[in-house]
N, C-alpha and C positions, 0 to 999 in steps of 0.2 A: 266474298261478302263485302258489302259496302260499309265505309266508315260510319260510326254512330253519329257523328257530327253532320255527315251529308244526310243521313236518313232523317235526323231531327229537323234539318233545314228544309228538307222536302216535305215533311209533316207540317211545319209551320207555314210553308208556301202553300199547301193544299188547303189549310184551314182558313188562311187569311188571303186567299188569292184576289178577292175583290179589292181589298185595300191596296195591294201591290200593283194591281191592274190599273187602278185609278191614279196612283203615283206616277207610273211610268208613262201612262197615256197623257196625263198632263204635261209631263217633261217633253214628250214627243211634240205635242201641240205648241208648246212655248218655243222649243228650238225651231220648229218649221216656221213659226211666225217671225222669229229673229232673222232667219235666212231671207224670208220674203221681204222684210223691211230693209235689209242690208242691200238688196238689189233694186228696190223701188224708191228708196229714200237716199239721196246722195249724202255723203259725209265729206267734211272739209277738214283741212289742216292748214296751220299758218306756216309759211315759208319765207325766209328772207332771200329775196332775189335781186338781181340787178336789172333795173328797168332802163337805165342809160349809162352811158360813159363817154368819156372823151380822152384822147390821147395828145400830148404835146410832145413835139419833136424838135430838138435843137441840134443843128449841125454846124460844124465849124469847117472853114477851109482857109488856106493861108498860101501866100507866095511872098517873093521879095525880089527887089530890083538890085542888081549889082551896080551900085553908085560909086564905088571907090575903086582906084587902080589897085590891082592885086596880081599874085603870080598864078592864080587858078583860073579866073574866068575873065572874059572880056567885059568892058563896062557896058551898062544899060541893057543887059539881057535880064530876062526874067527867069528866076529859079522857082520851079513849082514844088509840089508836095512830095516828090520823089526823093529829095534830099534829106539825109538824116540830120545833119547839122547846118547852121548857117553861121558864117564867120563875121564878127565885127568888122574886120579889116576889109571886107568885100561888100557886105550888105547888112548894115546896121538897122534898117528900117524894115519891119515886118508888116505886110499888108494882110489883113484878115477879114473874113466875112462870117457872118453868123445868119443862118436861115432858120427861122422859126416857123413851124407848121402846127396847125390844130386841126384834128379830125374828131368830129363828134358823131355819135351813133344816130342823132337826129338832126340837130342844126346848131350853129354857133354864130353869134353876132357880138363881138367884143372889140374893145379898144385896148391895145397893148403898147407898152412903152419898155424898150430895153435899156438897161444901164449896165455898162461893161467896164471892168477894171482889171488890172494885174495885182494879184495878191502875193506877197513874198512873206514867207513864215520861216523864222529861225527855229530850229528843232535842236533838241538835246537828248541824249540817251540813245539806247540801242534795243532792239527786240521788242519785248513787251513792256518796256519802261521809257517810252518816248514822251517827252514833254515839250510844250511850246514856250520858248522863252520870249518871243515877241513877233509881231507881224506888221507889216506895213502895206498900204494899199496905194497903187499908182493909176491915175486916170489914163485913158487912152484918147487918141485923137479921132474924132469922127470924120470919115471921108464920104459919108452920104447922109441922108436924112436920119435924125435920131428919134423919128416918130412925133406924136403917137401915131400907130399904124392901125388901120381897121381890118379886121380879119372876120370874113363872113363865109362860113363853111357852106351854106346853102347856094351862095352865088360863085362858088369855085375860087374866091379870093381867100384862100385858107392858109396863106403864108406871107411873110415879108422877110426882107434882107437888109441887114444892118451891117455896114462896113466901117472898119476902124483901122487904125495903125498905131504902132508904139515904137519907140527907139530903145532897142535892147541894152547897148552900152550905158546909156544914161541911167537905166534902172540898176544895172550892175554897179555903176560908180556910186549911186546913192546908197546902195546897200552896203558897200565897202566903207564909205563914209560914216555911216550909221554905226557900223561895227567899232570903228576908231573912236567916235564919240561916246559910245557905251563903255570905253576903256577895256574892249575886248577884241583887239584887232588881230586878224590872222596874218601870219607872216607869208612872204611870197613863196617860201619853200613848202608851206602847208596849204597851199590853194585847194588841193583835193579835198582835204578835210573840210575846209571852208564851203566848198561847193556841195558836198555830200550833206552837210547839215542845214542847207537852205532848200525850201520846197517853193515852187512857183506854180500858179495856175491862172488862167484866164477865167474869170467868173462873169457871167451875164445874168443879171436878174430881170426877168420879164413880169412886169406888174400888169395885170389884165383885170378888166371888169366888163360886165355885160351880161348877155343871156346865152346860156348853153343848154341845150335839150329843154328849153322851156323854163329854166331856173335861173334866177339872178345869182351871178358869181362875181366874187372880188377876191383875188388872191395873187400870190408872187411865187414864181417857180425859178429855181437856180439851175443853171447849165454850166458845167465846168469842163475846161480843157486843161489837163496837166501839161506842164512844159518845164524845160531845164534851161538854166542860164549859168554859165561859168565865167571865168575871166576873159574868155576868147570868143566864146560862140554861144549859140542857143538852138533849142530844137523843140519839137512838139510830140505830144502822145499820139499814138495810132488810134486812140479811142476818141473819134471825133464826134460822135452822134450819142444822144441821151434821149430815151423816151420816158415819159412820166404819165402813167394812165390813172385817171380819177374815175371812181364808180359812184353812182347814185343807187343805193340799195333801199328797198322798201319791204315791209312785211305785208304780204298779201295772203288772202284766204283762197286756197285752191281745192278743187274737188278731187277727192281721192277716188281712184278707179275701183271698180268692184272686182275682187278677186277671190278665189278659193281661200286664200291665206287670211283674208279679213273675216271669214265665217268658218274657219276651222273648228272653233270650240262648239258652236251649235251643230255643225255637221257631225262632231264626235258624239254629242248627246243624242242626235237622231238615231245614229248607229246602235248606241248602247240601248236606248229605249226600245227600238224594234226587236233587237235580240232578246231583252228581258221580257218583252210581252209575249214573244213567240215561246220562250222558255216557261212562262207562267201558265200559259194555256196548255201546253204540252204536258207539263207536271200535273195540272189539275185533271186532265183527261186520262192520262195513263198510269199515274202513280196511285196505288192503293195499299198503304202500309199495314202490315200484319202485326197487331199488338203483342202476340206472344213472341214473335220475332224481335220486336223493339225490346222487349223486356229481357229477352235472352242476351242480345247485344249489349244491352246496358249492364247486366250482370257480369258478362265477360270482360267488359271494360273495367269495371270496379275491380274484378279479381286480378286482372293483369296490373292494376295500380298498387294493390296490396299483396301481391302474390307471395312475397317472403314472409308475410305475417298470418296467412290462412293456410289451413290443412283441411282435406276432405275427412268426414266423419258422420256419426250418427248422434242424435240426441239420446241421453241415457234413459233408461226405463223408469227410473225413479224421479224424473223430472218434476212430478206433482208434488214431491215432497221438498223440492227446492224453492227458495224465495226467488221469484222472477222480477227482473228489472229491465224494462224496455229502454234501449238507447235510440236516439233520434237519427243517427247516421252510421254508415259503416266506418267512416272516418274516426268518429268518436269512439266507436267500440274497439277498433284497432289501437287507438291511443290509450284507453282504459286497460286494455289487455297488456300493453307494453309497460305501464305504470304497476300493474299487478304481477308482472313477469309470468303471465300465462298466455297461451296460444289461442287464437280464434279459429273456431271450427265451423265448417260449412256443410250443413245437411241438405243436399240437393233435393232429396224427397219431400222435405218439409219447407224447402226454400227459406231457410233461416241460418243466419250466423250467430254464434254464441260463444261465450267463454264462462267457465265456472270458476268461482274463487270464494272460499270460506262459506260454502253452502248457498251461495247467491248465484242464480242464472242470469248473466247479462247477455241480452240478445238483441238482435236487429233483423226485422224481416221486411221485405218489399214484395 
């Protein structure tokens, strides 16, 4: 036997099937229209994209000529980049070159000027508590043109070379004299401590202005080559090249592709509407509820709800002599019987529920 709620729902569906049919037919039509619009009308979204970019590359190289008599090398030979250290006593002058290159995604036409110097920095502290006590800048000697240089990406002239040299022992002596004049001189026995607390770098600032990828650009980029200088030698880091990429981002409106994901909700409503319409028509055609069965099921439901308060029985023969009081619902009759400490009796032949108290017949019938 079907649940009372299901039977009632079917009965409502059968009585008001036209209204439900109109509701779900409208939902179906609206969902189909939304799917149609999604495929014929393009939708757009805003995205931040890179429309152009350019990359600057700065690469150092170096060598030195053995200009002093020494126990290691013959004089006037050139020591290349395969040496880990260069000694003051043999080759005090370092010959360096800096190659600047610019690669643009579209085009570049700029004027660039390099400015190179040696920067010495006195450090203090260890680990995560390092502080800068002071720093000093040393100019280098240009051995080629110092610019300005024209860099044109579209014509293949996308780089320039700037050559310079510096005297490492002169820098070291200047740093040591600075230490003495600051009243903080290192002793000869603590030269390692002195060297470890100094940091050196070759710093080339490239100032450029012009047109890159159709936009006016004016900027300065720093390219650094770390190096070491002690009391007797100097050397360079193996990190010779630095790349700096700049992006031009713009917010543009892009058309979103039509996918099933973009119309998943209208498609879901289409499926629901079709199923509902089929169910309504089927219920209208096939379902014909029996009123007697509905009443019986409803009564059984009520009995099951108040089973512990109801007993089966018969109306008394002298019921005409009793004062009769009709109760609006079975729930209220049960509540009244509990208050009166009486039992509710059900007479199935009369289809009546009742309770008798002090000569009064309280009853509910449906």
